[in-house]
N, C-alpha and C positions, 0 to 999 in steps of 0.2 A: 448309199445317199438315195435309198427307194423311198426313205421316210419323209413325210413332210413335215416340216419343223419350225414352220413361221409361226410366229404367234404376236404380232406386233408391236415386239419390242421399243421400234426405234421411233414409229409413230408414237407412240404412248411419251417414249422419254421427251419427244419433242415438244409436243403437248405438255408435260410438265413445265418444260422452261419456259414456253407463252405466257401459260397460265402464273409463272411467277414474275413476270417482267410487265403483262399487259394493262396492269391497275397503273403505268407512269400517267402522269399528266403534268402540265407545265402553266405558269403564267406569263400573260405580257404585263411588262411593267411601265407606269409613268417614265419618262427618261431624266424628268427634272427631280419630281419627289419620290421615286422608286415605290411608288406604292402598286398594289396589281390592279389591273384594271380589268383584264381578262382571264377566264380560266379554259385551256383548251386542255383535251383528253389527246394523248397520243395513239395512235394507230398500230399496231405491229399483226405484218402479214409476212407468210412462210413464203417464199419466192425469191428468185434471181432479180435482182438489182434493176437489172433493167428493165426486164419483162412488167416487174409492179410498175414503174415509173409509166412505161407504155400504156398499160391498164387504165391509172390512175390521172391522166391527163385527157381531158375533155376536148372536145372538136374547136373549143376557142382556145386551146395549148394553155389551158388554165392546169394548175398542177394542186391540187388539194395538199397541203403539209402542214403539220409535221407529221413523218411517216418512218417505221421502223421496217426492213424487212430481215428476213433469218433464212439462210439458204445453209444446207448441210456440204461440206467440202468434202467429208474425208470420214472413215473409219478404220481403225487400227486397233489389233489385238495388244491389249496389256499385259505382256507378261509381270510386271511387278505385282499384279492382284492374283496370281496363281498361287493359291495356300493349299487348296483342298485337292488332292490329287486321287482320293476316289470315285467313282463313277456317279454316284449319288447322292443326295442329300436325304437325311430320312427325318421325319415330322415325329415328336415323343408323343403327338396323340392321335388317337381315330378320325377319320373323317367319315362325313356321312354315311359311308357305303358301309362302314365296318373295317374297311380296310387299313392299313396302316400308311399314311401319305408319304411319299417318296417321291423325288423330282430329279432328274438328270441333272448334274453339275453343270450349271450355263459358262460358258466363254465370257471371258470378262473383256471389255470391247472400250472405246473412245471413239465420242461421236464429237468432232469438229464442226463449228457453227460459224460460217462469216455473217456479222451483224454489221448493216447498212443503216446509218441515222442523217433521213434527208431534213433538211428544214428552210425555213425563210430567213432567219434570223439566224446570227450566231448563239445568240443568249439561250434562243431555243435548244440547240446542241450540246451548249453548256449541263443546262436543265436536265437534259435526259440523261447524257454522259453521268453526272453528278449523283442521280436516280440508282444507277446500278453501283456505281464503284463504292460507297459506301457501305453497300451491301455485302458485295462481293471480296471479302477483305480474310484471307484468299479466296471464299469459296461459300455458297449457299449447299443445301442438301434440298434434294428432292426426296420425297416417300412415295414408293410405290409397291404393288402386291406381285407374287406370283402370277405368270398371264392365265386369263378365266377358263382358256379352253384345255388347261389341266384338269378341271373339274373338281378341284378343293380348296378349303378355304387352309390355306398354308400361313398361318396365325402369325411366323416370322416377318414383318417389313423388311422391304427391300431399301437402302437408302445407295442413291449417287449422288456423286458430288457434283456439283457447276461451277469449272474455274475458268474464270476469266482471264486471260493471256495478260492483262496487266499493262495494256498496250493501246492507245486509240491513235488513229492517224488522220489529219483533217485535210479536207479536197477543199480548196476554197477555187469559185471559178475565176475564168481566166481567159481573155479573147473574148468574150461576151458580144455574139452580133447583135445589132439593132432589137429585132424579134426573139430575143433569147430571154426567160425570166428570170431572175436572179434565184438562186439555190445553194447553199452549204451544205455539204456532207461530211459524216465522219466515219470510222470503219473500224472494226475492232470484231474480237473471236473471244468464242468460250468452247469448253469442253463438257464434254457429258462423260461420268464414269459409269457406263452400264452393264447389262449383260444379254446375249444372245443365247437361251435355250435349246439344247436339242431335242431330240421327237421323246415324249413321253411314253412309255414301255409299262407294259401290264404292270399293274401296283401290286405290292408283294403282301399276301396276305397274313393274317393273324399268327402265330404257333400257337396252338392249344394242348400238344401233347410232348414232351420230350419222353425219349422211350432209351436206355443207357445199358447195355452189358456189359458186366465186369468178369472176366475169366483168368482166375488164379493162375499163376503160373508153379510149375512141381518139380521146385527147387531140388529136390532129391534125385532126379533124375541127370543124367547126363549124354550130351550127345559123343555115341560112340563111333558111329560113321556118320559120311556125308549126308544121308537122307535119313537121318534119325530125327530131326527136328520135332517132329508130332510128341515124343517123348516128354517135352520139356511144358506141354499144355495140361489142365488140369482137365476131370472129368468134367462131363454135362454138369452132375452133381452138382458142381464147385462151382458153378456160375451164378452171380448174384447181378438182379436187374433192379434198375433206378427210374421209377416214372415221375418225372414232373409232370402235373398235369392241372387245366382251369375247368375241369369238369368239376360240379358239386356232388357230396356223397351223403348219405345218411348212413350213421350205426348204431343212434338208437332213439328212440320216442321214449318217452314217460308223458303220464297225464297227471299236472299237478293239481294240489287244493292246500294251499297257504305253503308252508315249510315243506309238506309229505310228495315225493313224488313217487308215482307206481308206472313200473316199467309195463308198457304197452307189448305183450308177446301174444296175444291173440284177440278175436273178435271184441269189440270197443263200445259198449253202449253208454252213451252217455245224457244226460236229462238236459232239454232243451230250456227248463224253466232257472237255470242257472246257469253264470259264467264257466264256460269252459277253458282251461290255459294248459296248452299242450310246449312240452318242451323239448327240442329237438338237438343231437348231437349230431355232428358229422365234419365235414370239412368244406372248405369254400365259401361258407355262406354269407363273407362280406366283400364281394364282390358285386355290387350295386343289384344284388338279387332281388326277384320280383317270387312272388307266393302265389301258389293257387289252389283252389279244391276240382279235383278231376273225378269223375262220376261216367261210369258207363251206362245209367238206367237211362231208358228215353223219353220221361219227365223232367228229365235235364237237360234238354237239347237246344234250350234258347235262352242267351242271357248269355253268351259263353263269349271267350276270346280265344285265337290262335296262339299256342306256344311257340314261336319259332326260337332256334338258335344253329348256331354253323354247323354241329354235329348231330347231334338226336334230332330223329322225324318230328313231323310238326303233332302234335295233339290239340286239345282244347280244353279251357279250363275256367274257371270263375277264379277272374283277381281279388284277393283278401285284402281289402283294404290295410295303406300303410299304420294305421294308427291302431291296428290290432297287432302289429308286428314287431318286436324288441330284439335288435341285433345286439346281444352281449357283448361278441367277438364274432372272429372268423369261424369257431367252432360249436360255437352254442346261439340258439334262437328261441323265444318264445315267443308264441300266437296266443292271443285270448280274444275265446270269440264272446261276446255278449249276447246273454239271453235276448235282446231286442233285436238281435239278427235271425233267431232260430224260430221257424215256422213250419217247417215239413220235414218230412220221414225221408231218406234217404241216405246209399252208399257213396263213401267215398276215398279219395287218397290226396295226401298232401302231397303236392309238386312245388318244387324251387329249381328257379330258372334264372343264368345266365347267357351274356352271348356265346357263352361256347356250348354250351348242352342243358338237360334239366336233369334231375334227377326226382327218386318219385317217393312215398312210405308209403304204407306198403309197397315192393316193391313187385308189381304185379302187372296184368295190360292193363294199360292207357288206351284210350280210342282218340280219334281226330273227328266231331262229330261236320266236320266241313269236307270231308272228302268221300261218305257212303252215307247210306239210309241202313237203318238199323232197325230191329224190333228185340226184344225179348220179353221174359217169362220165368217165372221163378221154377229152380229143379225142384224134381221131387224131393229129394231128401232136407231141400230146404237149405242148402250150403251155399248160394248164391245164385247170380243172374249166368243165364245161360244167351250169349248174345252172338250173330249170326251177320258180320256185316259182307255183304256181297258173297253170300256162300260160303266163306271161312268161317269156321268155329272156332270161337274163343270163350274161354271161362274167365269170368273173375273171381280173382283168390277168395275165399270164406273168411281169411282173416283181412277183412275191412274196417271200416270204422263207421260206426252209424250214427247219423246225428238228424235233429230237427233244426236243417240248413236252411234259413230263409232267402239268402242271397243267392241259392241254387234254382231258383226259382225264374 
């Protein structure tokens, strides 16, 4: 009980109840022709009947009628609506923070409301009563959402029944004193089937990798003594490991022209006067991946954006427009860089990223220009660039791709 768990549930449910009923109005009719002469809006006020009557009576002891008072008289646990024994409800989609939406299982409760209708004429009371009786047959539904204090958009709506008790009792005035104003009242009750939510604990983060080891059992061996159970286990070489991962992964890259594809296994220099198409083979390219060009050259240190993910470090790159990319399936993607986009020399790597991680091709050191100052110059053997971020020496692998890439500037 040390955790705070108030989320305005009862207040919201009562507000929904009042909102469902407070549009009521009535007419005052001509006694002979039964034609409506006046329209009167009905006031709904939350509070005890006697206190409301006291507040609405002016100094001349004139009471403005009709009025409907609403008072909560009870709260009970509804064991008939306990169907989920689990501790949480889990949302199937991700919330804005990238975590799986998970809420604690709420407690089903019934709110009991006492409703008192006070009017100057019985015909006023009859119209107000008939206004809700014809709709509450046997109940109406109020829609609401998980409390906003949970900080997530849980898409499944919550539905609460508002049930009428089915009975109205009338209280006619008796033994009135000469200075007492005439009024008639009626009383009924409603039950709202709602929920109270326990405290919200830390949300569950997505699982990006699952690693399972399988070890074979050596059935040729037997247990001969009480402590000989290790003889049943296979050796470490007979252990198999299966990994299920959401990380993207490159296996091959091809430079294509028409129906011809050439595997890229060393430094490739492309001609910026033509459209250049690259075909990538790998895994997990279909998880709403974004694609980038990333470079370590200082001339390309503006116009980039950060590439962030849950498990990989932050690097920077230049977002490849979506219309350059064709995702054939989860394992094959083609990227066509038109000649109109190429205008300057530069070495770069392709990067693909999804919410879990990113992968690059070629698999060489990548950089985050947002975190350190860099300077560079060509190595004497011309095999690439020498880059020193904050005193740490790194090298760009010579197996890079050189192109006239205008959107790197």
